[in-house]
Wavefront OBJ file of the C-alpha trace (Angstrom):
o trace
v 102.798 79.056 74.403
v 104.249 81.041 77.240
v 106.148 84.183 76.448
v 109.563 84.786 77.932
v 109.873 88.544 78.178
v 112.322 91.024 79.597
v 111.148 92.071 83.041
v 112.146 95.671 82.443
v 109.504 95.896 79.708
v 106.492 93.969 80.922
v 106.651 93.424 84.642
v 106.659 95.384 87.825
v 109.709 94.353 89.828
v 109.827 95.293 93.482
v 112.993 95.001 95.554
v 113.021 94.288 99.262
v 116.505 95.140 100.485
v 120.180 94.393 99.994
v 122.673 94.837 102.776
v 125.778 93.414 104.348
v 124.968 91.242 107.346
v 126.421 93.675 109.884
v 124.421 96.562 108.401
v 121.207 94.530 108.577
v 121.842 93.737 112.221
v 122.635 97.370 112.933
v 119.463 98.566 111.198
v 117.358 96.089 113.133
v 118.198 97.956 116.322
v 116.123 100.860 114.972
v 113.207 98.899 113.557
v 109.832 99.673 115.074
v 106.341 98.794 113.948
v 103.338 99.738 116.049
v 101.776 96.392 117.041
v 98.358 98.046 117.063
v 98.593 99.312 113.475
v 98.496 97.706 110.055
v 101.214 98.741 107.612
v 100.534 99.477 103.950
v 102.281 100.427 100.749
v 100.212 101.477 97.703
v 101.706 100.652 94.289
v 100.197 102.499 91.321
v 100.349 100.263 88.242
v 97.155 101.719 86.756
v 97.193 102.140 82.983
v 95.386 105.177 81.636
v 93.353 104.652 78.494
v 92.439 108.343 78.258
v 94.370 110.179 75.514
v 97.408 112.158 76.562
v 96.466 115.819 76.907
v 92.824 115.195 77.812
v 91.654 118.549 79.226
v 91.726 119.091 82.958
v 92.600 115.554 84.007
v 95.731 114.091 85.552
v 94.430 110.553 85.161
v 97.347 108.651 86.622
v 97.649 110.486 89.945
v 95.516 109.579 92.944
v 94.741 110.718 96.451
v 94.170 107.872 98.916
v 91.398 107.857 101.542
v 90.737 105.336 104.315
v 87.161 105.636 105.592
v 87.107 109.227 104.370
v 90.425 110.233 105.964
v 93.060 111.404 103.462
v 96.325 109.462 103.772
v 98.779 110.957 101.256
v 99.869 114.562 100.915
v 101.045 114.425 97.302
v 99.103 112.384 94.766
v 100.602 108.995 93.857
v 101.519 108.725 90.175
v 102.059 105.862 87.714
v 104.395 104.066 88.073
v 105.054 104.913 91.656
v 104.383 103.920 95.234
v 103.244 105.560 98.444
v 104.922 106.051 100.753
v 108.502 105.882 99.389
v 109.842 102.654 97.957
v 111.559 101.530 101.166
v 108.811 102.379 103.667
v 105.269 101.577 104.737
v 102.579 103.744 106.291
v 100.974 102.708 109.578
v 97.180 102.859 109.430
v 94.264 101.593 111.496
v 93.708 97.830 111.186
v 90.490 95.927 110.613
v 87.959 96.333 107.827
v 88.107 99.691 106.055
v 86.802 101.349 102.940
v 89.550 102.649 100.647
v 88.797 105.251 97.984
v 91.246 106.582 95.408
v 90.367 109.902 93.825
v 91.821 111.237 90.590
v 94.096 114.247 90.941
v 91.921 116.393 88.713
v 93.315 119.779 87.743
v 90.766 122.334 86.659
v 92.362 125.691 85.987
v 94.199 126.681 89.146
v 91.939 124.600 91.403
v 94.100 121.591 92.277
v 92.549 118.479 93.754
v 88.943 119.572 93.256
v 86.609 116.585 93.357
v 84.337 116.223 90.335
v 81.904 113.586 89.098
v 83.694 110.476 87.918
v 86.847 111.160 89.910
v 86.548 108.092 92.146
v 88.770 105.607 90.342
v 88.976 102.842 92.959
v 86.688 101.689 95.755
v 87.729 98.715 97.860
v 86.744 97.127 101.158
v 89.912 95.715 102.690
v 90.703 93.883 105.905
v 94.195 94.220 107.372
v 95.494 92.738 110.599
v 97.517 94.708 113.156
v 101.339 94.414 112.988
v 101.222 92.954 109.450
v 102.588 94.513 106.245
v 100.609 94.786 103.008
v 101.007 96.048 99.449
v 97.935 97.385 97.665
v 98.321 97.296 93.873
v 96.210 99.565 91.633
v 95.896 97.724 88.332
v 94.104 97.601 84.993
v 92.581 100.448 83.048
v 89.233 102.260 83.139
v 86.482 101.198 83.392
v 87.610 97.758 84.660
v 90.419 98.820 87.001
v 90.745 96.941 90.279
v 92.948 96.436 93.312
v 94.993 93.527 94.647
v 95.961 93.369 98.322
v 99.032 91.248 99.083
v 100.274 90.219 102.512
v 104.012 90.986 102.465
v 105.976 88.267 104.211
v 109.036 90.342 104.973
v 112.274 88.772 106.108
v 115.904 89.775 105.820
v 117.712 88.071 102.938
v 120.844 86.086 103.616
v 124.167 87.880 103.642
v 125.136 89.381 100.241
v 121.726 88.612 98.752
v 118.670 90.709 97.960
v 115.015 89.882 97.453
v 112.629 90.875 94.673
v 109.072 90.070 93.730
v 107.515 90.010 90.288
v 104.045 91.155 89.288
v 102.460 90.599 85.887
v 100.161 93.607 85.592
v 100.364 94.153 81.842
v 96.970 95.056 80.391
v 96.275 93.111 77.194
v 93.298 91.959 75.159
v 94.642 88.418 75.456
v 96.973 88.287 78.480
v 99.555 85.520 78.460
v 101.637 84.020 81.268
v 105.351 84.738 81.347
v 108.480 83.139 82.746
v 111.186 85.204 84.441
v 114.579 83.672 83.712
v 117.846 84.522 85.448
v 120.833 84.289 83.119
v 123.244 84.371 86.027
v 121.346 81.787 88.050
v 120.436 79.775 84.935
v 116.953 79.117 86.251
v 113.448 80.571 86.338
v 112.780 82.997 89.173
v 109.077 82.835 88.343
v 107.241 80.413 86.077
v 103.906 80.675 84.312
v 103.218 84.065 85.907
v 99.738 84.978 84.701
v 98.061 88.383 84.542
v 97.260 89.774 88.017
v 99.671 87.290 89.624
v 102.216 88.526 92.171
v 104.991 86.360 93.556
v 106.405 86.226 97.051
v 109.832 87.741 97.535
v 112.566 85.690 95.855
v 116.158 85.793 97.084
v 118.900 86.354 94.500
l 1 2 3 4 5 6 7 8 9 10 11 12 13 14 15 16 17 18 19 20 21 22 23 24 25 26 27 28 29 30 31 32 33 34 35 36 37 38 39 40 41 42 43 44 45 46 47 48 49 50 51 52 53 54 55 56 57 58 59 60 61 62 63 64 65 66 67 68 69 70 71 72 73 74 75 76 77 78 79 80 81 82 83 84 85 86 87 88 89 90 91 92 93 94 95 96 97 98 99 100 101 102 103 104 105 106 107 108 109 110 111 112 113 114 115 116 117 118 119 120 121 122 123 124 125 126 127 128 129 130 131 132 133 134 135 136 137 138 139 140 141 142 143 144 145 146 147 148 149 150 151 152 153 154 155 156 157 158 159 160 161 162 163 164 165 166 167 168 169 170 171 172 173 174 175 176 177 178 179 180 181 182 183 184 185 186 187 188 189 190 191 192 193 194 195 196 197 198 199 200 201 202
């Protein structure tokens, strides 16, 4: 039997934007995406299974590398995203190796790499001028990544868009329905573990 759960408890909910029509049109005058770059947002939904207070380890913060080049200045924490919630980072397109390193803190030596600090390794292909979200999910030692192609479009006037992701780690994961009381309908149905919806207008 499917569980109907409150999204604030079990699901990652990501908003796209909400604006008056004239503001959207005004903002579009300033939009620019390099057609030769891919655009990425990294969402950290990793669940640590290491006890709180484990010595020397900040297990939920990561530095991001693309083919060995460091992308983020400050480590990305759970639950958080890089770059900020309303932006993407332009990176080189094509096939790349992505590595996420734990923000290990040993004494006063911040960010020192030690054995076992590579939490995620992924080979990803991203096309130029497209937008992607990379989700860090699960818990050690079976953590993984999900790359989603973000089909971005401006919502209609006086509406906003959200997406739902069921990333709840469980011994027996169950699908969920997301029900809108105001709309009196499901915004997502039978959303299983590791499933991520497209953006839904509300």
